[in-house]
Each structure stands twice: as C-alpha cells, then as structure tokens.
TORSEGU-134400 format. One record per residue (C-alpha): residue number from 1; y, z, x; residue in three letters. Coordinates in pm, 1 decimal. Layout:
REM TORSEGU-134400
 pos       yy       zz       xx code
 NUM        Y        Z        X  Ala
...
This chain:
REM TORSEGU-134400
 pos       yy       zz       xx code
   1   -815.8   -126.4   3704.2  Met
   2   -731.0   -139.8   3378.8  Ser
   3   -562.8    178.5   3180.9  Thr
   4   -643.9     -6.8   2839.1  Thr
   5   -870.2    198.3   2625.9  Pro
   6  -1208.6    120.3   2540.8  Arg
   7  -1324.4    148.2   2171.4  Phe
   8  -1631.8    205.6   1988.1  Pro
   9  -1794.7   -154.9   1840.1  Thr
  10  -1944.5   -213.5   1508.0  Ile
  11  -2325.8   -117.5   1588.7  Thr
  12  -2658.3   -203.2   1327.2  Pro
  13  -2743.4    118.0   1306.8  Glu
  14  -2360.8    277.4   1192.3  Ala
  15  -2322.8      5.0    958.8  Leu
  16  -2710.1    111.1    782.0  Thr
  17  -2576.9    474.3    773.8  Ala
  18  -2292.8    351.4    572.9  Leu
  19  -2435.7    115.0    346.4  Arg
  20  -2691.7    400.8    271.6  Ala
  21  -2354.8    550.0     90.2  Arg
  22  -2322.6    269.8   -130.3  Leu
  23  -2298.7    395.9   -519.3  Gly
  24  -2245.1    733.6   -374.4  Gln
  25  -1949.8   1009.5   -499.6  Pro
  26  -1720.4   1020.3   -241.6  Val
  27  -1580.0   1405.2   -109.9  Arg
  28  -1202.9   1386.4   -219.3  Arg
  29   -984.1   1434.0     55.9  Pro
  30   -682.9   1657.4     34.8  Glu
  31   -475.5   1474.6   -202.5  Pro
  32    -90.2   1491.2    -46.7  Tyr
  33     60.5   1491.2   -458.2  Ile
  34   -141.9   1622.2   -760.8  Glu
  35    133.0   1727.0  -1001.6  Phe
  36    386.2   1449.1  -1097.1  Ala
  37    686.8   1739.0  -1091.0  Thr
  38   1013.4   1536.0  -1075.0  Pro
  39   1077.5   1596.1   -715.5  Asp
  40    711.7   1412.7   -655.7  Ala
  41    815.2   1119.1   -878.5  Ile
  42   1188.3   1096.4   -696.3  Arg
  43   1042.8   1143.8   -347.5  His
  44    777.8    861.2   -463.5  Trp
  45   1043.2    585.6   -594.0  Ala
  46   1302.2    651.6   -290.4  His
  47   1036.8    616.1      0.9  Gly
  48    962.3    256.5   -196.9  Ile
  49   1357.1    206.0   -166.7  Gly
  50   1339.9    189.6   -593.5  Asp
  51   1656.1    263.1   -743.9  Arg
  52   1581.4    201.4  -1089.6  Asn
  53   1687.4    537.3  -1229.6  Pro
  54   1469.1    513.2  -1570.8  His
  55   1191.8    694.2  -1353.0  Trp
  56   1434.4   1027.3  -1377.5  Ala
  57   1590.4   1013.6  -1723.3  Glu
  58   1225.1    888.6  -1888.8  Ala
  59   1037.6   1130.5  -1729.9  Gly
  60    774.9    864.0  -1592.5  Leu
  61    616.6    825.0  -1247.6  Ala
  62    616.6    493.8  -1084.5  Pro
  63    273.0    379.2  -1185.9  Pro
  64    252.4    323.9   -780.0  Thr
  65    267.8    678.9   -716.9  Ile
  66   -122.4    703.6   -725.5  Leu
  67    -93.9    589.6   -416.4  Phe
  68     13.4    938.7   -306.4  Ala
  69   -222.9   1117.7   -523.3  Met
  70   -594.8    976.3   -423.9  Asp
  71   -590.1    945.7    -29.7  Arg
  72   -901.5    668.1    -53.7  Ile
  73   -727.8    465.1   -298.5  Val
  74   -455.6    430.9    -10.5  Ser
  75   -697.1    351.9    302.6  Gly
  76   -884.2    652.6    369.0  Tyr
  77  -1220.9    549.4    438.1  Val
  78  -1545.5    723.2    592.6  Gly
  79  -1800.5    598.9    839.5  Gly
  80  -1809.5    335.7   1131.1  Leu
  81  -1623.7    601.5   1380.9  Pro
  82  -1406.7    456.4   1617.8  Gly
  83  -1399.2    142.6   1413.6  Ile
  84  -1005.7     34.2   1272.5  His
  85   -961.5     -6.3    931.8  Ala
  86   -669.2   -208.1    815.4  Met
  87   -578.9   -139.7    413.3  Tyr
  88   -621.7   -456.7    257.2  Gly
  89   -549.1   -399.7    -91.3  Gly
  90   -526.1   -205.5   -438.2  Thr
  91   -632.9   -333.3   -774.0  Asp
  92   -508.1   -129.7  -1031.7  Phe
  93   -611.9   -133.0  -1421.5  Arg
  94   -364.5    154.9  -1592.0  Trp
  95   -458.6    276.3  -1920.5  His
  96   -144.4    531.4  -1944.8  Arg
  97    161.8    637.8  -1862.3  Ala
  98    184.6    889.7  -1591.6  Ile
  99    447.0   1129.3  -1738.6  Arg
 100    644.8   1428.6  -1611.1  Glu
 101    399.7   1733.5  -1544.7  Gly
 102     64.0   1608.8  -1573.5  Asp
 103   -214.6   1677.6  -1326.9  Arg
 104   -395.8   1330.6  -1222.1  Val
 105   -704.8   1341.1  -1047.2  Met
 106   -937.6   1050.7   -874.3  Gly
 107  -1292.9   1057.9   -787.5  Glu
 108  -1451.4    761.3   -591.0  Ser
 109  -1751.7    585.9   -520.7  Val
 110  -1846.5    398.0   -239.5  Leu
 111  -1879.4     -1.2   -441.7  Lys
 112  -1937.6   -256.9   -191.1  Asp
 113  -1942.5   -334.9    202.3  Leu
 114  -1915.6   -738.5    253.5  Ile
 115  -1920.4   -837.5    602.6  Glu
 116  -1653.0  -1152.7    659.9  Lys
 117  -1553.1  -1363.6    964.1  Pro
 118  -1239.5  -1289.5   1096.7  Ser
 119   -994.2  -1491.5   1268.9  Ala
 120   -849.9  -1164.7   1378.5  Phe
 121  -1167.6   -964.2   1555.1  Ala
 122  -1388.5  -1208.3   1475.6  Lys
 123  -1590.9   -999.2   1214.5  Arg
 124  -1452.8   -752.7    961.9  Ala
 125  -1627.3   -597.7    714.3  Ile
 126  -1423.1   -500.5    367.9  Gln
 127  -1514.1   -110.9    210.7  Gln
 128  -1471.3   -143.9    -57.0  Val
 129  -1414.8    185.8   -297.5  Tyr
 130  -1383.1    271.9   -673.8  Arg
 131  -1147.2    527.4   -804.9  Thr
 132  -1081.9    633.1  -1140.6  Thr
 133   -826.5    870.7  -1216.3  Phe
 134   -787.4   1143.0  -1517.3  Gln
 135   -489.9   1333.1  -1614.4  Asn
 136   -562.8   1745.0  -1741.1  Gln
 137   -640.7   1634.8  -2104.5  Arg
 138   -968.1   1425.8  -1907.1  Gly
 139   -782.1   1108.0  -2032.5  Glu
 140   -883.3    798.2  -1828.9  Ile
 141   -503.9    705.6  -1618.7  Val
 142   -630.3    426.3  -1420.2  Cys
 143   -924.6    253.9  -1269.9  Glu
 144   -908.2    102.4   -907.6  Ala
 145  -1078.6    -94.6   -654.5  Asp
 146   -945.1    -79.7   -323.8  Ser
 147  -1013.0   -170.0     49.7  Trp
 148   -998.8   -164.6    381.0  Cys
 149  -1150.4   -439.4    653.9  Phe
 150  -1306.6   -235.6    981.8  Arg
 151  -1299.9   -485.9   1273.6  Thr
 152  -1303.0   -353.3   1618.6  Glu
 153  -1025.3   -261.0   1836.4  Arg
 154  -1105.1   -435.7   2187.1  Asp
 155  -1245.1   -747.1   2012.3  Thr
 156   -947.7   -808.0   1807.9  Ala
 157   -682.8   -763.5   2091.8  Arg
 158   -900.6  -1003.5   2311.7  Glu
 159   -880.7  -1245.7   2105.3  Arg
 160   -510.4  -1209.3   2085.7  Gly
 161   -444.8  -1311.5   1711.6  Lys
 162    -91.1  -1141.5   1744.3  Tyr
 163    -48.1  -1144.6   2103.9  Lys
 164    292.8  -1361.1   2109.2  Ala
 165    444.3  -1220.1   1767.4  Val
 166    747.8  -1037.0   1888.5  Glu
 167   1013.5   -840.7   1674.4  Pro
 168   1313.4  -1069.8   1472.1  His
 169   1595.8   -982.3   1637.8  Arg
 170   1903.9   -995.5   1378.5  Tyr
 171   2248.2  -1139.1   1442.3  Ser
 172   2513.1  -1026.8   1207.1  Asp
 173   2555.2  -1299.9    964.6  Asp
 174   2158.4  -1218.6    875.3  Glu
 175   2243.4   -850.3    867.7  Ile
 176   2564.7   -962.3    641.5  Asp
 177   2309.3  -1173.9    418.5  His
 178   2134.5   -896.8    360.4  Ile
 179   2344.1   -636.8    257.8  Val
 180   2465.2   -890.2     21.7  Arg
 181   2129.6   -924.9   -152.2  Ala
 182   2143.1   -535.9   -216.5  Tyr
 183   2470.9   -526.3   -328.0  Arg
 184   2400.1   -873.1   -571.6  Asp
 185   2027.3   -710.0   -663.7  Glu
 186   2004.9   -628.9  -1089.6  Glu
 187   1889.5   -239.2  -1082.7  Ile
 188   1643.2   -277.1  -1419.1  Arg
 189   1647.6     42.3  -1648.4  Gly
 190   1991.8    158.8  -1724.6  Ala
 191   1991.1   -109.5  -1986.2  Lys
 192   1727.0   -199.7  -2186.3  Pro
 193   1553.8   -497.5  -2180.4  Arg
 194   1361.7   -638.4  -2549.6  Leu
 195   1099.4   -813.0  -2601.9  Trp
 196   1238.7  -1066.6  -2725.6  Asp
 197   1492.6  -1050.2  -2522.6  Asp
 198   1261.2  -1282.7  -2230.9  Val
 199   1038.6  -1620.8  -2313.5  Lys
 200    814.3  -1790.6  -2089.4  Ile
 201    960.7  -1955.7  -1780.5  Gly
 202   1245.4  -1691.1  -1755.7  Asp
 203   1337.6  -1600.6  -1421.9  Ala
 204   1248.6  -1287.5  -1310.4  Leu
 205   1559.9  -1096.7  -1084.7  Pro
 206   1553.6  -1131.1   -712.7  Thr
 207   1418.7   -755.6   -523.0  Val
 208   1543.7   -708.0   -192.6  Cys
 209   1306.1   -565.0     60.8  Lys
 210   1338.1   -518.7    435.8  Gly
 211   1384.2   -500.8    685.3  Pro
 212   1134.2   -285.9    782.7  Leu
 213   1211.0    -25.5   1038.0  Thr
 214   1022.2    299.9   1182.7  Val
 215   1283.2    441.6    986.6  Thr
 216   1203.0    299.6    667.2  Ser
 217    834.7    438.8    773.5  Val
 218    948.5    776.4    761.0  Val
 219   1108.2    710.9    454.4  Ala
 220    826.5    589.0    320.2  Phe
 221    560.5    863.2    439.2  Val
 222    821.9   1134.0    302.2  Gln
 223    701.6    995.9    -49.5  Gly
 224    312.4    891.0     -8.2  Trp
 225    211.6   1187.7    223.3  Gly
 226     -7.9    941.2    484.2  Ser
 227   -346.1    968.1    588.1  Leu
 228   -386.2   1161.0    936.0  Tyr
 229     -7.3   1231.7   1006.7  Val
 230    -17.4   1665.3   1051.8  Arg
 231    174.7   1889.9   1263.6  Ala
 232     43.4   2096.6   1573.6  His
 233   -243.7   2302.1   1439.5  Gly
 234   -354.9   2117.7   1170.5  Leu
 235   -301.4   1804.1   1340.9  Ala
 236   -607.9   1919.2   1637.9  Phe
 237   -778.5   2074.3   1358.2  Asp
 238   -878.6   1667.8   1222.4  Leu
 239   -936.4   1598.2   1573.2  Phe
 240  -1242.1   1821.3   1627.0  Glu
 241  -1383.6   1810.7   1298.9  Arg
 242  -1298.0   1362.6   1314.5  His
 243  -1269.2   1342.6   1688.3  Pro
 244  -1226.4    951.7   1665.9  Ala
 245   -910.2    995.7   1502.6  Leu
 246   -754.2   1141.9   1791.5  Gly
 247   -702.8    808.7   2025.5  Ile
 248   -471.8    953.8   2343.1  Pro
 249    -73.8    848.4   2353.7  Asn
 250    121.6    725.4   2648.0  Ala
 251     99.2   1102.7   2804.4  Phe
 252   -233.2   1161.4   2725.1  Gly
 253   -145.7   1400.8   2352.9  Val
 254   -393.8   1277.7   2088.9  Pro
 255   -301.8   1126.1   1791.8  Glu
 256   -389.4    958.9   1441.8  Pro
 257   -433.0    520.1   1439.6  Pro
 258   -228.4    546.2   1165.5  Glu
 259     76.4    515.6   1447.8  Arg
 260      7.9    190.2   1482.5  Val
 261    322.9    119.7   1221.1  His
 262    526.3    235.9   1443.1  Trp
 263    375.3    284.6   1833.0  Asp
 264    413.6   -106.3   1958.4  Glu
 265    190.7    -19.7   2298.2  Pro
 266    -98.2     80.7   2061.0  Phe
 267    -40.7   -153.8   1806.1  Ala
 268    -91.2   -433.1   2088.7  Arg
 269   -361.1   -211.8   2205.7  Thr
 270   -556.9   -255.7   1897.5  Val
 271   -451.0   -607.8   1864.3  Gly
 272   -191.8   -593.8   1615.7  Ala
 273     91.5   -787.7   1853.2  Gly
 274    430.5   -692.2   1894.9  Gly
 275    507.4   -642.0   1534.8  Met
 276    386.6   -248.2   1499.1  Gly
 277    172.0   -317.9   1228.3  Gly
 278    504.2   -278.0    974.9  Arg
 279    375.7   -422.4    674.3  Ile
 280    456.6   -408.7    346.5  Ala
 281    341.6   -212.7     82.5  Cys
 282     72.6   -179.4   -223.5  Gly
 283    420.5     19.4   -372.4  Gly
 284    680.4   -182.5   -288.9  Cys
 285    536.2   -484.8   -440.7  Ala
 286    486.9   -307.9   -761.9  Gly
 287    837.6   -233.4   -747.3  Arg
 288    889.0   -554.3   -760.6  Gly
 289    648.6   -625.1  -1051.3  Ala
 290    863.0   -367.6  -1272.9  Gly
 291   1148.5   -546.3  -1230.2  Gln
 292   1059.2   -771.1  -1548.3  Cys
 293    945.1   -449.4  -1773.6  Arg
 294   1063.3   -522.6  -2113.6  Ala
 295   1087.3   -225.7  -2339.7  Ala
 296    831.6     -3.2  -2436.8  Arg
 297    617.0   -218.9  -2222.1  Ala
 298    352.4    -79.6  -1985.6  Arg
 299    182.6   -199.6  -1651.1  Tyr
 300   -168.1   -291.5  -1769.6  Asp
 301   -267.6   -408.1  -1431.9  Arg
 302   -136.9   -490.7  -1031.8  Leu
 303   -285.6   -580.8   -744.1  Arg
 304   -125.1   -581.5   -470.1  Ala
 305   -262.7   -620.5    -94.0  Gly
 306   -103.4   -705.4    235.8  Arg
 307   -108.9  -1107.6    211.7  Gly
 308    128.9  -1219.7    448.6  Ala
 309    330.7   -904.5    424.5  Gly
 310    373.0   -875.3    786.9  Arg
 311    738.6  -1086.3    725.6  Ala
 312    829.4   -787.6    533.1  Cys
 313    933.4   -689.3    872.6  Ala
 314   1181.5   -913.1    846.9  Arg
 315   1306.9   -884.1    501.1  Gly
 316   1138.8  -1002.2    185.1  Thr
 317   1273.1  -1100.8   -128.7  Arg
 318    994.3  -1092.5   -407.9  Ala
 319   1044.0  -1313.0   -707.7  Arg
 320    931.4  -1502.6   -976.9  Gly
 321    914.4  -1601.3  -1350.6  Thr
 322    783.1  -1444.5  -1660.7  Leu
 323    460.7  -1688.7  -1757.5  Gly
 324    153.8  -1583.0  -1938.6  Trp
 325   -227.0  -1714.0  -1853.0  Ser
 326   -371.2  -1463.4  -2207.4  Gly
 327   -145.6  -1206.1  -2070.0  Ala
 328    -75.2  -1232.2  -1706.4  Gln
 329    263.1  -1332.0  -1437.3  His
 330    246.4  -1426.3  -1104.3  Asp
 331    481.7  -1301.4   -845.7  Leu
 332    572.1  -1418.9   -498.3  Gly
 333    725.5  -1264.4   -183.5  Leu
 334    918.0  -1417.2     22.0  Asp
 335   1083.4  -1411.6    331.6  Ala
 336   1233.9  -1657.7    572.7  His
 337   1072.1  -1921.6    345.2  Gly
 338    673.0  -1763.9    394.8  Arg
 339    490.1  -1678.5     74.6  Ala
 340    242.3  -1352.8     29.7  Ala
 341    142.2  -1443.5   -314.5  Pro
 342     82.9  -1133.6   -547.6  Gly
 343    -23.7  -1066.6   -917.7  Arg
 344     79.0   -807.8  -1182.5  Ala
 345    -22.3   -807.2  -1549.5  Arg
 346    167.6   -619.3  -1901.2  Gln
 347     71.1   -639.7  -2176.0  Trp
 348    147.7   -648.2  -2505.9  Arg
 349    -47.1   -511.5  -2782.3  Pro
 350   -135.3   -657.0  -3141.2  Arg
 351    -14.9   -451.8  -3315.2  Pro
 352    184.9   -251.4  -3096.5  Trp
 353     66.3    122.3  -3066.5  Pro
 354    279.6    410.1  -3050.9  Arg
 355    423.4    427.8  -2667.6  Leu
 356    209.9    666.8  -2436.6  Arg
C-alpha cells in the first residue's frame, strides 16, 4: 500500500468561489517588515547576498525589499485550499525610493484568474494580484502585479516532468571556479557611476549567484520572513485557521507546503523533482539589475520571475549589456548554458528632477 498522501483537486465549485473574489480587496496578512529600519535594510540585502555598500551608506532600501514588506506580492494566495501555489513572478513599477525610516504598506486586489495548459500538471490556474504600496505620507511608492500558478500536487507528481532531475554534485574545480567568480565580482556602490560614463552597448558587470543551498534559503528567509514559516504555537494556530497548510512530514508533524524549497522528499511528492524546488528569487534578480545603475538613476520597473531559475541551484551568473528600447534594457540569467531571461528598466527623466 502506498504511503504517499493524496491531495485535493481543483473543482469547478472551488474555482467559481475564487472567481467571485475578482476585483475585491484582499485582507492583508501581517507583514514581516513594515518600517525600513537600518536593521531591516541590512537583513534584506544580506538575505539576497547583495554586497553593495550603497544601501547602508545612503540610507536607502534595495527596491525589492517590498517582497519582505508584503506577503501577497511574494506569493501569498487565497482560495483553492490544498492546491499547490507556485510563485511565478512580480512586475514592479516604482514611483519613488524607499528611504530609511519609511513605513510602507500595501493594499491588494485579486486582479485575474487565467487557466493555462501545463506540461508540469496538465493545467494551471494563474492567480494574479495587484498591490499598491504607499508610504507614511500617502505617496504611492510602487504598483506591483504578482502571480502564482495553482497546480494539483498529485497530477504533477504522476506526470513526473522533473522526476529524473537530481541535485548537481560539485567537483573541486567547479567550486574553485565559483570562488574566483565571487572574488572577481565588481561590487557596485562604493564608486559613483555617472550618466555620461555609460553608453548603449556597454557590458554590465557580471553578478554571481549560487549554488543555492538550504543554508542560502535560511539566509534569505531571515531577510524576507517567508509566507508560512512559524514556530511552535504560532504554527499550530496557523494550521487550525488553514488546515490544508498543515501537511504531515515524515514524522507525522504538520508543516507548511513552503518546505518544498528544502525538503527533498516533499518536493518529489508534489512533483517538483530532486532539485527541492530551489529557485532564483525575484530579489536576487533585482540585484542583477542594480549593477548597471548610473549615479542618481533609480529603478523604474523590474519584472522578476522564476523563468529557468531552477538552474540557480547549480550557480548562476547574471550578465548583459546596456541597451535601450525607449527606456528599457534586458538582462539574462545564465547558468551552465541555460538562460532565464529577465527584464529591468531604469529611467532618465527629462528634465532631471530633484532626486527623491
């Protein structure tokens, strides 16, 4: 007899109930960070491995700290209990910087539900939220569309798209190569980069990421805060409110589905394969975009998604060139020949306004 648990399926009734929430405000879960304190800024930068000293010295937060300031924008979803939610991406559109001491709060609505065919799980429901962030002065900081893909765990496991995927084992030469890449990485921020110092076609400095280990995930969670990771009584309170979140582990103890990122057997149970679901996060992609920032320039837009980010577990290097289509440049995440395209945009206003 199989000991593999069986999970709920997507029913027409559950999907109809979720569609009834379209356009409705979403109750805001308690955020991990609400104030951009020096500690919060430092912890977020450390969590994504950003060694740029600019953030601490200038009293500015890396723009992707919004992942830690709102759980919906980084993957928290409602409806379809027991149906896996796989974070897909976030499209950020910034209006102003987040400065030390700012209080930033998001308000969200369920924007769209899109049913798509899926090689992974036969079908997937793309669940899209729109979150508007405002600071303590009522100014709009950012508008962000985030999305998850809801998939049936049993269907994904039985289809076995990632069944044969196994973690990579590193040779000494490969580790030496990674060590050299980090040693040679140009850390932006200490030396100003002026607008007139760059031109279209300039190569962006390479950013190294990975290998992504369980320890790396722990470091990220320390800065981000997670969706469902709770301790002791707080965890059981959460599972009592949302029973489908408490999935028994190998010892019979309920744990959240978020453990797919570090629990290899559970990752296989939901069809994620032997990579343990360890993926490149949007915050890390934002760091790659930040490498090309000219002095006094600011982020305008970043579309951060999973792409082929599963390769991040083997080590990723982000690189690209500065090129404009209107006011936009592209980035590529390259890991052992696999590319996960990303896109970021920075804006040079005309005439140049006072820096905010």
